[in-house]
PyMOL Python script that loads the backbone (N, CA, C, O; Angstrom):
from pymol import cmd

cmd.read_pdbstr("""\
ATOM      1  N   UNK A   1       0.842  -1.200   0.000  1.00  0.00           N
ATOM      2  CA  UNK A   1       0.000   0.000   0.000  1.00  0.00           C
ATOM      3  C   UNK A   1       0.878   1.253   0.000  1.00  0.00           C
ATOM      4  O   UNK A   1       1.856   1.335   0.743  1.00  0.00           O
ATOM      5  N   UNK A   2       0.526   2.209  -0.827  1.00  0.00           N
ATOM      6  CA  UNK A   2       1.372   3.383  -0.996  1.00  0.00           C
ATOM      7  C   UNK A   2       1.524   4.167   0.310  1.00  0.00           C
ATOM      8  O   UNK A   2       2.621   4.609   0.652  1.00  0.00           O
ATOM      9  N   UNK A   3       0.427   4.331   1.024  1.00  0.00           N
ATOM     10  CA  UNK A   3       0.469   5.102   2.267  1.00  0.00           C
ATOM     11  C   UNK A   3       1.436   4.459   3.259  1.00  0.00           C
ATOM     12  O   UNK A   3       2.232   5.151   3.894  1.00  0.00           O
ATOM     13  N   UNK A   4       1.365   3.142   3.388  1.00  0.00           N
ATOM     14  CA  UNK A   4       2.238   2.439   4.330  1.00  0.00           C
ATOM     15  C   UNK A   4       3.708   2.617   3.955  1.00  0.00           C
ATOM     16  O   UNK A   4       4.546   2.862   4.823  1.00  0.00           O
ATOM     17  N   UNK A   5       4.021   2.494   2.662  1.00  0.00           N
ATOM     18  CA  UNK A   5       5.407   2.643   2.236  1.00  0.00           C
ATOM     19  C   UNK A   5       5.894   4.070   2.476  1.00  0.00           C
ATOM     20  O   UNK A   5       7.057   4.279   2.821  1.00  0.00           O
ATOM     21  N   UNK A   6       5.011   5.049   2.295  1.00  0.00           N
ATOM     22  CA  UNK A   6       5.377   6.440   2.557  1.00  0.00           C
ATOM     23  C   UNK A   6       5.727   6.627   4.028  1.00  0.00           C
ATOM     24  O   UNK A   6       6.717   7.275   4.367  1.00  0.00           O
ATOM     25  N   UNK A   7       4.902   6.050   4.892  1.00  0.00           N
ATOM     26  CA  UNK A   7       5.158   6.148   6.331  1.00  0.00           C
ATOM     27  C   UNK A   7       6.452   5.434   6.692  1.00  0.00           C
ATOM     28  O   UNK A   7       7.234   5.939   7.497  1.00  0.00           O
ATOM     29  N   UNK A   8       6.682   4.272   6.110  1.00  0.00           N
ATOM     30  CA  UNK A   8       7.912   3.528   6.388  1.00  0.00           C
ATOM     31  C   UNK A   8       9.146   4.328   5.977  1.00  0.00           C
ATOM     32  O   UNK A   8      10.135   4.372   6.709  1.00  0.00           O
ATOM     33  N   UNK A   9       9.086   4.953   4.819  1.00  0.00           N
ATOM     34  CA  UNK A   9      10.207   5.769   4.363  1.00  0.00           C
ATOM     35  C   UNK A   9      10.418   6.955   5.295  1.00  0.00           C
ATOM     36  O   UNK A   9      11.552   7.338   5.585  1.00  0.00           O
ATOM     37  N   UNK A  10       9.315   7.530   5.758  1.00  0.00           N
ATOM     38  CA  UNK A  10       9.402   8.670   6.671  1.00  0.00           C
ATOM     39  C   UNK A  10      10.065   8.253   7.978  1.00  0.00           C
ATOM     40  O   UNK A  10      10.910   8.974   8.509  1.00  0.00           O
ATOM     41  N   UNK A  11       9.679   7.076   8.499  1.00  0.00           N
ATOM     42  CA  UNK A  11      10.270   6.579   9.738  1.00  0.00           C
ATOM     43  C   UNK A  11      11.764   6.318   9.538  1.00  0.00           C
ATOM     44  O   UNK A  11      12.578   6.609  10.413  1.00  0.00           O
ATOM     45  N   UNK A  12      12.110   5.765   8.371  1.00  0.00           N
ATOM     46  CA  UNK A  12      13.511   5.464   8.097  1.00  0.00           C
ATOM     47  C   UNK A  12      14.355   6.738   8.023  1.00  0.00           C
ATOM     48  O   UNK A  12      15.513   6.750   8.442  1.00  0.00           O
ATOM     49  N   UNK A  13      13.764   7.810   7.485  1.00  0.00           N
ATOM     50  CA  UNK A  13      14.519   9.052   7.354  1.00  0.00           C
ATOM     51  C   UNK A  13      14.521   9.863   8.646  1.00  0.00           C
ATOM     52  O   UNK A  13      15.342  10.763   8.824  1.00  0.00           O
ATOM     53  N   UNK A  14      13.584   9.534   9.551  1.00  0.00           N
ATOM     54  CA  UNK A  14      13.512  10.233  10.831  1.00  0.00           C
ATOM     55  C   UNK A  14      13.501   9.198  11.961  1.00  0.00           C
ATOM     56  O   UNK A  14      12.456   8.976  12.574  1.00  0.00           O
ATOM     57  N   UNK A  15      14.652   8.559  12.250  1.00  0.00           N
ATOM     58  CA  UNK A  15      14.670   7.493  13.249  1.00  0.00           C
ATOM     59  C   UNK A  15      14.265   7.949  14.640  1.00  0.00           C
ATOM     60  O   UNK A  15      13.810   7.141  15.451  1.00  0.00           O
ATOM     61  N   UNK A  16      14.424   9.235  14.925  1.00  0.00           N
ATOM     62  CA  UNK A  16      14.058   9.723  16.256  1.00  0.00           C
ATOM     63  C   UNK A  16      12.555   9.925  16.404  1.00  0.00           C
ATOM     64  O   UNK A  16      12.051  10.191  17.495  1.00  0.00           O
ATOM     65  N   UNK A  17      11.844   9.791  15.273  1.00  0.00           N
ATOM     66  CA  UNK A  17      10.397   9.985  15.309  1.00  0.00           C
ATOM     67  C   UNK A  17       9.723   8.857  16.083  1.00  0.00           C
ATOM     68  O   UNK A  17      10.021   7.680  15.878  1.00  0.00           O
ATOM     69  N   UNK A  18       8.819   9.232  16.964  1.00  0.00           N
ATOM     70  CA  UNK A  18       8.097   8.226  17.737  1.00  0.00           C
ATOM     71  C   UNK A  18       6.939   7.663  16.920  1.00  0.00           C
ATOM     72  O   UNK A  18       6.324   8.364  16.117  1.00  0.00           O
ATOM     73  N   UNK A  19       6.656   6.384  17.143  1.00  0.00           N
ATOM     74  CA  UNK A  19       5.560   5.738  16.420  1.00  0.00           C
ATOM     75  C   UNK A  19       4.247   6.460  16.685  1.00  0.00           C
ATOM     76  O   UNK A  19       3.409   6.584  15.792  1.00  0.00           O
ATOM     77  N   UNK A  20       4.071   6.930  17.902  1.00  0.00           N
ATOM     78  CA  UNK A  20       2.835   7.636  18.255  1.00  0.00           C
ATOM     79  C   UNK A  20       2.608   8.838  17.342  1.00  0.00           C
ATOM     80  O   UNK A  20       1.479   9.112  16.937  1.00  0.00           O
ATOM     81  N   UNK A  21       3.672   9.545  17.023  1.00  0.00           N
ATOM     82  CA  UNK A  21       3.550  10.712  16.148  1.00  0.00           C
ATOM     83  C   UNK A  21       3.054  10.304  14.770  1.00  0.00           C
ATOM     84  O   UNK A  21       2.226  10.993  14.174  1.00  0.00           O
ATOM     85  N   UNK A  22       3.563   9.177  14.261  1.00  0.00           N
ATOM     86  CA  UNK A  22       3.122   8.692  12.953  1.00  0.00           C
ATOM     87  C   UNK A  22       1.650   8.304  13.012  1.00  0.00           C
ATOM     88  O   UNK A  22       0.877   8.618  12.106  1.00  0.00           O
ATOM     89  N   UNK A  23       1.272   7.620  14.087  1.00  0.00           N
ATOM     90  CA  UNK A  23      -0.121   7.212  14.233  1.00  0.00           C
ATOM     91  C   UNK A  23      -1.033   8.433  14.292  1.00  0.00           C
ATOM     92  O   UNK A  23      -2.126   8.423  13.725  1.00  0.00           O
ATOM     93  N   UNK A  24      -0.587   9.480  14.975  1.00  0.00           N
ATOM     94  CA  UNK A  24      -1.392  10.702  15.048  1.00  0.00           C
ATOM     95  C   UNK A  24      -1.550  11.318  13.663  1.00  0.00           C
ATOM     96  O   UNK A  24      -2.625  11.806  13.313  1.00  0.00           O
ATOM     97  N   UNK A  25      -0.476  11.294  12.878  1.00  0.00           N
ATOM     98  CA  UNK A  25      -0.573  11.809  11.506  1.00  0.00           C
ATOM     99  C   UNK A  25      -1.566  10.993  10.700  1.00  0.00           C
ATOM    100  O   UNK A  25      -2.374  11.541   9.950  1.00  0.00           O
ATOM    101  N   UNK A  26      -1.501   9.667  10.862  1.00  0.00           N
ATOM    102  CA  UNK A  26      -2.405   8.793  10.108  1.00  0.00           C
ATOM    103  C   UNK A  26      -3.854   9.026  10.514  1.00  0.00           C
ATOM    104  O   UNK A  26      -4.752   9.057   9.672  1.00  0.00           O
ATOM    105  N   UNK A  27      -4.070   9.190  11.824  1.00  0.00           N
ATOM    106  CA  UNK A  27      -5.434   9.411  12.314  1.00  0.00           C
ATOM    107  C   UNK A  27      -5.993  10.722  11.766  1.00  0.00           C
ATOM    108  O   UNK A  27      -7.164  10.798  11.395  1.00  0.00           O
ATOM    109  N   UNK A  28      -5.154  11.744  11.718  1.00  0.00           N
ATOM    110  CA  UNK A  28      -5.607  13.050  11.233  1.00  0.00           C
ATOM    111  C   UNK A  28      -5.762  13.064   9.711  1.00  0.00           C
ATOM    112  O   UNK A  28      -6.482  13.898   9.162  1.00  0.00           O
ATOM    113  N   UNK A  29      -5.083  12.139   9.038  1.00  0.00           N
ATOM    114  CA  UNK A  29      -5.081  12.149   7.578  1.00  0.00           C
ATOM    115  C   UNK A  29      -6.098  11.169   7.024  1.00  0.00           C
ATOM    116  O   UNK A  29      -6.066   9.982   7.348  1.00  0.00           O
ATOM    117  N   UNK A  30      -6.993  11.661   6.196  1.00  0.00           N
ATOM    118  CA  UNK A  30      -8.045  10.808   5.644  1.00  0.00           C
ATOM    119  C   UNK A  30      -7.673  10.270   4.274  1.00  0.00           C
ATOM    120  O   UNK A  30      -8.368   9.407   3.738  1.00  0.00           O
ATOM    121  N   UNK A  31      -6.600  10.763   3.709  1.00  0.00           N
ATOM    122  CA  UNK A  31      -6.124  10.220   2.429  1.00  0.00           C
ATOM    123  C   UNK A  31      -4.627  10.480   2.276  1.00  0.00           C
ATOM    124  O   UNK A  31      -4.022  11.184   3.084  1.00  0.00           O
ATOM    125  N   UNK A  32      -4.046   9.907   1.240  1.00  0.00           N
ATOM    126  CA  UNK A  32      -2.600   9.993   1.051  1.00  0.00           C
ATOM    127  C   UNK A  32      -2.153  11.445   0.869  1.00  0.00           C
ATOM    128  O   UNK A  32      -1.105  11.841   1.378  1.00  0.00           O
ATOM    129  N   UNK A  33      -2.936  12.223   0.157  1.00  0.00           N
ATOM    130  CA  UNK A  33      -2.553  13.619  -0.086  1.00  0.00           C
ATOM    131  C   UNK A  33      -2.413  14.378   1.228  1.00  0.00           C
ATOM    132  O   UNK A  33      -1.424  15.078   1.443  1.00  0.00           O
ATOM    133  N   UNK A  34      -3.395  14.239   2.100  1.00  0.00           N
ATOM    134  CA  UNK A  34      -3.330  14.914   3.399  1.00  0.00           C
ATOM    135  C   UNK A  34      -2.174  14.368   4.231  1.00  0.00           C
ATOM    136  O   UNK A  34      -1.523  15.117   4.958  1.00  0.00           O
ATOM    137  N   UNK A  35      -1.919  13.066   4.126  1.00  0.00           N
ATOM    138  CA  UNK A  35      -0.807  12.471   4.874  1.00  0.00           C
ATOM    139  C   UNK A  35       0.510  13.084   4.432  1.00  0.00           C
ATOM    140  O   UNK A  35       1.357  13.421   5.260  1.00  0.00           O
ATOM    141  N   UNK A  36       0.680  13.226   3.118  1.00  0.00           N
ATOM    142  CA  UNK A  36       1.923  13.794   2.594  1.00  0.00           C
ATOM    143  C   UNK A  36       2.094  15.240   3.060  1.00  0.00           C
ATOM    144  O   UNK A  36       3.201  15.655   3.399  1.00  0.00           O
ATOM    145  N   UNK A  37       1.014  15.997   3.076  1.00  0.00           N
ATOM    146  CA  UNK A  37       1.076  17.373   3.560  1.00  0.00           C
ATOM    147  C   UNK A  37       1.452  17.390   5.036  1.00  0.00           C
ATOM    148  O   UNK A  37       2.268  18.206   5.465  1.00  0.00           O
ATOM    149  N   UNK A  38       0.855  16.487   5.812  1.00  0.00           N
ATOM    150  CA  UNK A  38       1.157  16.408   7.241  1.00  0.00           C
ATOM    151  C   UNK A  38       2.626  16.068   7.465  1.00  0.00           C
ATOM    152  O   UNK A  38       3.276  16.633   8.344  1.00  0.00           O
ATOM    153  N   UNK A  39       3.147  15.136   6.657  1.00  0.00           N
ATOM    154  CA  UNK A  39       4.555  14.754   6.780  1.00  0.00           C
ATOM    155  C   UNK A  39       5.454  15.940   6.434  1.00  0.00           C
ATOM    156  O   UNK A  39       6.444  16.191   7.121  1.00  0.00           O
ATOM    157  N   UNK A  40       5.117  16.661   5.384  1.00  0.00           N
ATOM    158  CA  UNK A  40       5.921  17.826   5.011  1.00  0.00           C
ATOM    159  C   UNK A  40       5.917  18.867   6.126  1.00  0.00           C
ATOM    160  O   UNK A  40       6.958  19.442   6.446  1.00  0.00           O
ATOM    161  N   UNK A  41       4.753  19.109   6.714  1.00  0.00           N
ATOM    162  CA  UNK A  41       4.661  20.065   7.809  1.00  0.00           C
ATOM    163  C   UNK A  41       5.469  19.578   9.010  1.00  0.00           C
ATOM    164  O   UNK A  41       6.158  20.354   9.671  1.00  0.00           O
ATOM    165  N   UNK A  42       5.368  18.265   9.276  1.00  0.00           N
ATOM    166  CA  UNK A  42       6.080  17.711  10.426  1.00  0.00           C
ATOM    167  C   UNK A  42       7.592  17.804  10.220  1.00  0.00           C
ATOM    168  O   UNK A  42       8.329  18.131  11.149  1.00  0.00           O
ATOM    169  N   UNK A  43       8.055  17.512   8.990  1.00  0.00           N
ATOM    170  CA  UNK A  43       9.480  17.616   8.686  1.00  0.00           C
ATOM    171  C   UNK A  43       9.951  19.062   8.847  1.00  0.00           C
ATOM    172  O   UNK A  43      11.055  19.310   9.330  1.00  0.00           O
ATOM    173  N   UNK A  44       9.122  19.998   8.446  1.00  0.00           N
ATOM    174  CA  UNK A  44       9.473  21.404   8.575  1.00  0.00           C
ATOM    175  C   UNK A  44       9.617  21.790  10.045  1.00  0.00           C
ATOM    176  O   UNK A  44      10.544  22.507  10.421  1.00  0.00           O
ATOM    177  N   UNK A  45       8.689  21.307  10.870  1.00  0.00           N
ATOM    178  CA  UNK A  45       8.758  21.568  12.308  1.00  0.00           C
ATOM    179  C   UNK A  45      10.019  20.941  12.899  1.00  0.00           C
ATOM    180  O   UNK A  45      10.674  21.541  13.751  1.00  0.00           O
ATOM    181  N   UNK A  46      10.358  19.731  12.443  1.00  0.00           N
ATOM    182  CA  UNK A  46      11.573  19.059  12.929  1.00  0.00           C
ATOM    183  C   UNK A  46      12.815  19.884  12.593  1.00  0.00           C
ATOM    184  O   UNK A  46      13.756  19.945  13.384  1.00  0.00           O
ATOM    185  N   UNK A  47      12.816  20.514  11.426  1.00  0.00           N
ATOM    186  CA  UNK A  47      13.961  21.325  11.020  1.00  0.00           C
ATOM    187  C   UNK A  47      14.103  22.555  11.916  1.00  0.00           C
ATOM    188  O   UNK A  47      15.212  23.028  12.161  1.00  0.00           O
ATOM    189  N   UNK A  48      12.988  23.061  12.395  1.00  0.00           N
ATOM    190  CA  UNK A  48      13.022  24.269  13.214  1.00  0.00           C
ATOM    191  C   UNK A  48      13.422  23.986  14.658  1.00  0.00           C
ATOM    192  O   UNK A  48      13.909  24.878  15.352  1.00  0.00           O
ATOM    193  N   UNK A  49      13.224  22.767  15.109  1.00  0.00           N
ATOM    194  CA  UNK A  49      13.521  22.446  16.513  1.00  0.00           C
ATOM    195  C   UNK A  49      14.956  22.013  16.697  1.00  0.00           C
ATOM    196  O   UNK A  49      15.370  21.708  17.816  1.00  0.00           O
TER     197      UNK A  49
END
""", "prot")
cmd.dss("prot")
cmd.show_as("cartoon", "prot")
cmd.util.cbc("prot")
cmd.orient("prot")
């Protein structure tokens, strides 16, 4: 499934990311497009911290 592979790649690129954070993104995201936007926003926040 595309969404799952996207999440797996995201976890691989952000090893410090907690699983709970990914689950929260998935819960908030109703489709792949929203998930990708959420990941981009989350990556941006990670860069700022």
